[in-house]
N, C-alpha and C positions, 0 to 999 in steps of 0.2 A: 589466470592471475600476473601481477605487478612488478615491477623488480623487486629484486631482496627492501631496497633502498627505500624502500615505500613501508612495508612490514615495520622495518626499523625504527623507523622514526616514527610511526606510529604509537608504538609500544613504549618509545620515549617518552609521548610529552605523556601518553599515561602515569610513568611513574612518577614526568613534573606534580602530575594533579593530584596523586594519591598520596603521597609523602612516603608512606609508613604502612608492610605490611606484605602478605603475599595474598595473590591476586588470581583466582582461579578460576578458567574456565573449561569448560566440559564441552567440546562435538557433540554432536549428532551421533547414533547410532544408527543402523537399516532398523525399521518396522516391518517385520510378518505381515502379508494380508491375511492367510489364511494355513498356513503353517513356515517354520523356520527359514525352508531356504526360499520363498516364494513372498521376495519383500517389494513394499512401494517403492516407487523411485527414490531412491536416496536423497536430501536436501540437510544439504547442513548447517550448521545454525548460522546465522548470519555475523551477528558479534565474534566470532569464531571466525570465521571467512576474514571478517577486517582486518582482524591484529596479528591473527595467523596463515592465513592465503589455501592453508589446504584443506581442500573438497571434497573430504574421503572419512568412512566412520573409522572407529575405534580409537579417537586421540582424546587426547585433555594437554593441559597447556597451564601451567603458572609462571607467572613474574613477582620471583622476590625484589619487591624496590631497596630496600638495605642494601641486599649483595646487587644488588645493579643484575639481578641473571635470569634472564627466560630458557626457560626447559619444556622441550613438546617428550610430552607419556604418547606410545602406542609402540604397537609387537611391530617384526619387520613377518614375512611369512613366509608359511611354511611348508613342506612339499603339495600337500594334500589343495592348500591354498591355489601353488600356484598347480597346480589341475584342471583345476574346476574357473578361474581367476583370469591364469596368464601370472606371469612376472612381475612385479609390482616394484620401483626403486625403493631399497631401503631409508632405515627411519633415519641415518646420520642426510643421505642424499637430500631427503625432503625437507630435514628442519634446513641445510646452505639453501635452493630454494626462497627461502623464506626467512636467512640471514639471522637464523636462530644459531649456536655453538652447540649448545647442549641436550643429551637429548635420554630419556632413562625409558626400562620396557614399563609397561600402564600400569602396571599393578603398583608401582613404588610411588602413581599419584595419588593413590589413600594412602600410605604410607610418609612423605611429607609432607600432607592436610595435618595427619596427627599430630608429626612432629612439632610444626606451630601449634601450633592450639596445644600442645603440654608446653609450647617455652610461653608460654599466654600472648602470643603475636593473633592482630588482629587478621583475619582470613576475610578477602574482601569475596563475595560473588554476584555473580546478575540473576534474576526473576529467570524460575525454568515455568518453561511449557507444556514441556512433555516427560510424561508421568512416568517413562523407565529414567531419566534424568533422578528429579525428585528424589524418586527411593536411593536409586546411587550417590544423591548428594545428603538423605538424609542420615543414610549410615556410616556417610567422611565421616559431615560433622555433629553428628549424633544428634540432630537434634529433628523434633519426630515433623513430620510432612507436612500435618496444617501448620505449622507452627515456622515453615522452613520464607513462608513470602516473609511475615515479619522479618528476618532476621538478615534478610539482603540489605547490601552495600548501599547503601542510597548516596555516598559519595563515588562510587561506583558508578553504579548510576547515572550518576551527572555530569562527571567524566566523558562516560561513552560516547551518553547525547550530546556533549556538548562539539563531540569530535567529530560524530558519527553526520552531526545536522548539517555539515562543511562542508559540500561536493566539490573536489578536485577535480582537474579541466578532467586529467585517468578518469575518472569517477563519472563525469560529464560523455565524454567521449564512449563506454564503454551504455548508457542511457540511450544515449542517441543511436548504438547500432543495435538496441530493444527496439528503437522507435520506427525502423528502419523494416525492421518483420510484420511493426503494430502495421505499420501505411500496406504493408502486403495482403495481411488479413481482415482488415477493415474497408477495402477498397474493396475485395471480394467477395467478402461480404453485400455492401452495394448489388453489387452487377450479379449475383445468383440468388439474392429473394427477391421471389418472384412469387403472384398467386399457383396454388395447388403444392408448394414444395414446403415441405415436411422441415422443423427449425432442424432437428439432430443430422439434416444433409449437411445443410452450417456447418455447422458446428462441428463436425469429423472432421472435415475439409478443411478446416481453419487451424484447428489443431495441427490436421499433417503437415500443413506450411509449415509450419512455428517448427516441427520437425527436420523437415526434412532441413530448414535453416540453421539448423544447427544449434537452437532455440529451446525454449521449457516455456511453456506457460505459466506468466506467474501469477493466477490462481483461475479456478474452474468459469471458461466462459460465462456470462450474463449476454442470451442474445432471446426477444424471445416477442412477440407479437403482445404481452401485454405486460410492457415498459411502466406499471403505474406500482405490479411488486417491484422493488428497489436492488435485492441482489435477486433475481426467476435463472435458477438455475435446471427446471423442467424445457423440457425438449421438443417435449412432444406434437404439440397446437404445428397445425395446416395453418401455411400464410395463408390468406386470405386480400381480394383484391379488396381494397382502401383502407388494409392495414396499414400500420409504420409499425415497426420491431425497432426499439433499442438492445442498439450493441456495444456491449464492453465488453472491454481482450487487453488482456496486459500479457506482455511477454518479457521473458528473462533472456537475456544475455547470456554466452558462456560464461562469463566472468558473475553470475547470479545477478545485474545490475536489473530493476523494472522499468517496463512503460506500463503507461494506465493508460488508455484511451478509451473513448463513448462516440459516438455517433449512434443518428436515428435518427431511420434510413423509414423513405416510403415503396410500399414493396407494391405499388401500381406503379411506379415510375415516377410519381408526381402526389406533390403533397393535395390535399383537398385547401379550397380556399380556409376551414378551422381550424386545417392542421398547419397550416404558412401561418396563420395569425397569431398561434400561441409557439413557434418556432420561433416566429422571430422575434419576439419577445426574450427566449431563454438566448438564443445568438444575442443578443445584445447586455445580456448581461452578465453573460461573460465573459463579452469585450470590455465593457465598463469594467468590470472587477482586475481581470489583468491589466486594461490600463492603467492605475492604481496601485501596482507593485513595484514599490524600488524598498531600498533600507531603510529602517525607522517605521514603518509603516505598521500598524497593528494587522493582523491579517483577519483580525474579529471583524476591523472597522472594512476589507473589504468584503469582507459575507458580509457586510449591512449596504452596500453600494449594488450588487447582486439583487442580494434580496427586495431592494426599493426600486430597484427598478420593474425585478417582477410584476410586488404588486403595480407599480403604475401600470406597465402594460394591460396588466388584466385587469384591472380598472378602467382604464382603457374598450376594452373589447365588453364590461357590465360585468362580469364575475366579482369583480371589487368595487368595495366604495368609501369613499371613507376620502382622509389626508391617507396617501402612503406610507408618510412616514411615524406618526400615528399606527397605523393597523401593523408595519413591523417591527413598533417598537413593544406593541402588544401582543407580539406572535402568532399574529391572524394570517399574515401568506404564510405559516408553517400547514395549512390543510393542504396547500398544494406543493410547500420546498418542505418536509419533514426531516434533512438531512441536511449538515453543512455543507460547505463552500469548497471544500478539499483536505489534504492529505499530505504530511510530507514524503517522500518516496525517493527511493534509492535501495539500497539490495535487501531491504523489506517495500515489496508495495506497499504498502502501511506501514512504513519505514519505523520500526523498533519502540511497536509499538506493546512487544512485549516486555518493555522494559516500563512501560507506564502510559497510558496519552497524557498524562497532565503534566507526565517531566520529559513528554516532548512538546506537546503546544500550549503550556500557560509556565507560568512563576510567578512571582510574588508582585508582579503585575496586573495582568491581568487574569484572574479566575474563569474556572467556566462555570454557564450560566446555570441554571437545573431548569431553564423554560426549555419547553417541546419542542423541537424542531432545533436550537439551539444549544440542545444539550448534547447533540451529534454532532454539532464541529470540533475536527478533529482536534486544530490550530489556530490559536487565537490569538497569541505572543506577534511581537516586534519582528519582522523582515530582517534579515542577516544576507550578504550578501555572501552567495553560495549553496542557498537554500532549494532545494529543488520539489514542490509542491506541485496537485493538483489541482485546476481549479476545474468543476465541473456542478454547474446549476442544474436544473431540472423545474419541470414544471409537473406535478402527477393529479393527475383524477381515481383515489385510491375507493370507489364505493365507501365498502366499510368505513371508514372516518370520516368520508363525509356524510353518510347517514350518523351517524354520532355527536360529531357536532352540528348534525342538524336538529337533532332529538333534544340536545343540551340549548339549543336556541344560542351555542357559543360566539361570540362577534358579530353576531347579529348587523351591529354597524358599520362592519367594514365588507362582511360577507355578503353576496348579492346568494343566497340556497337556493330561488327561483330559476335563478341564471345555472348556475352551479349543475345542478338535475342535470338539464340538456349537456352536459360531459361529461356524466359518469360515465359511459362506456367510451371514451374517449384513449383511457391508455398513459400512456409518459412522454414525457420527451427529458431526455439528457444530453448533453454537450460537452467533453469534454478533454483538454489538453496538460501538457506537461509544460512547465515553466520554471524556469534557473533564475534567480534574484541575479543581478549584477551591483554593480560601483553606481551605476547612475538609472536602473532602470530595473526592466528583467526584458525573458527572451522565451521566446517557445523554442524550448527544442523539437526536433527533427524536424521532418516534410509532415505537417500538422495533418492533409490529407483535403478530401473536398468537407466544406463545413456550410457557405452558404448558400440556400435555397435555391441559388442554379445551380451549383457546383454538385450537390448531393442531385438532384434531381439528375441533370446531366447522368452522372457514376450511374446511377439506378438502373436508368434506360434505354444507356449505351451498350 
C-alpha cells in the first residue's frame, strides 16, 4: 500500500476526467473452493486496488463527482469474525490509510446507487469479470446480466486505462521487487532442470520460493518440455536428455504488482547445435525489438521488427524462403510465431485486459488486425513514457498447425515444408523480459538473469 496522497491524487484525476455522475467500484469477495468457509486465495480487483488501496473482501466505494466526495463501504468485524480471523482495523481506520473521510455500512452502497438512479444521474461502472459481482450489480442497477457489459461506462474505462497505463516510480519499484523473486525462481529452474526430473517437482519448489519470499504467483507457472504449447500448465512430463523446457513464470509483489519472465532451458545443460541456432534467432529478435522501443513508436511496428528478424533467421537455416518482408506482411511467419510480441503489465500481469484489450492496446490511429498471429498482438498503439510491457518473441513448431498449413499448401512460396518436417519434434523457444518506456528510450527492469546461450548454459550446467 502506498501513502494516502497517492490514492487521493488518483481519485482526483479520475474526477477531472469523468466530470459528472457517480463512479462506483465493487471490490472482490472471497470465492469458495468447495464449501463456503474453504476459499481460494483472495485477490482484490486491480482497479479497486489502484484507486482505493485496500486488499480485503467485503468492500465497495463511490466517487460523487459533483459533490467531490469519496466514500468507502464495508462493515466492521463482529465478535464471531474476530474469533476466527483475529482483530482487524475498523472501517474508519482503513479509510484513513487511503485518504478517505467518509465510510458507510456495505448495505448503503446499493441504497446510494438507487438514489443516484432515481435522481437521473449517470452511474459509471467498469466491466465485471466475476459472476457474483455481475449478479450484485445487475440487481443494484436493475440491468439484466446479459446487458450489463453494454451498459459499462466507456468514459470511465478510457479514464482508468489512461491513468493506469503510466507507471509511477513507486509502481516501477514494486514491479522490480517482484522481479527480484522472479530472478530467483528462474535461476532455480535452470539449475534443477535435469534428465529424469518430473516437471511438477520444479514447479512446486518454484511456488514455494515465491511464497517464502512474501510474494505470490502472478499466474499459474508455465513450465514444460512441450514449449510448443504456448500456455502449458501440465506438469506431469519427465524431463529427458536433449530436451529444452520453456519456463514462463511471474510473481506479484506484496502490493500486487506483477513481473513476468520467460526463459528456455537446455535440460542437459547444453543446447544442441539445432537448438542453439533457433535460440539465437529468438534472442536477436528480442534484442532488436527492445532496442526500438521509445516514446512515439508504435508497438505494432516493434512487433514487426521482431517478426522480420525471425523470418530472416528462419530463412538462413532453410525453414523459410523468399523475401522476409513479404513473408511477414502476408503472415507466413505466424506458423512459427502465432502470438503477439507482448502486453502491458502492472497490477495485472496482462494489465487492465478485463477492461477490454482494444481500449488498452489500440486507439483511433492503430486498430487491431484480424490476421492470424497478429490478431493476438495485445498492444499496437504508440508507446508513452511510463508504459511497462513484456517483450516475448518465440519460435514454436506445433505439429498440428504444421500439418494443417502443409495440407492447405499455405504460404508455400515462403515456407519450406520439407525442412519444417524435420523440426516437428523440436518444441518451442520463448524469451521474455519486462521493459519500461523512458523519456529517451527504454530500460529493462530488474535483473533479467541469464539470457545468452553461454549464460544460460553456465547456469543450467552449474
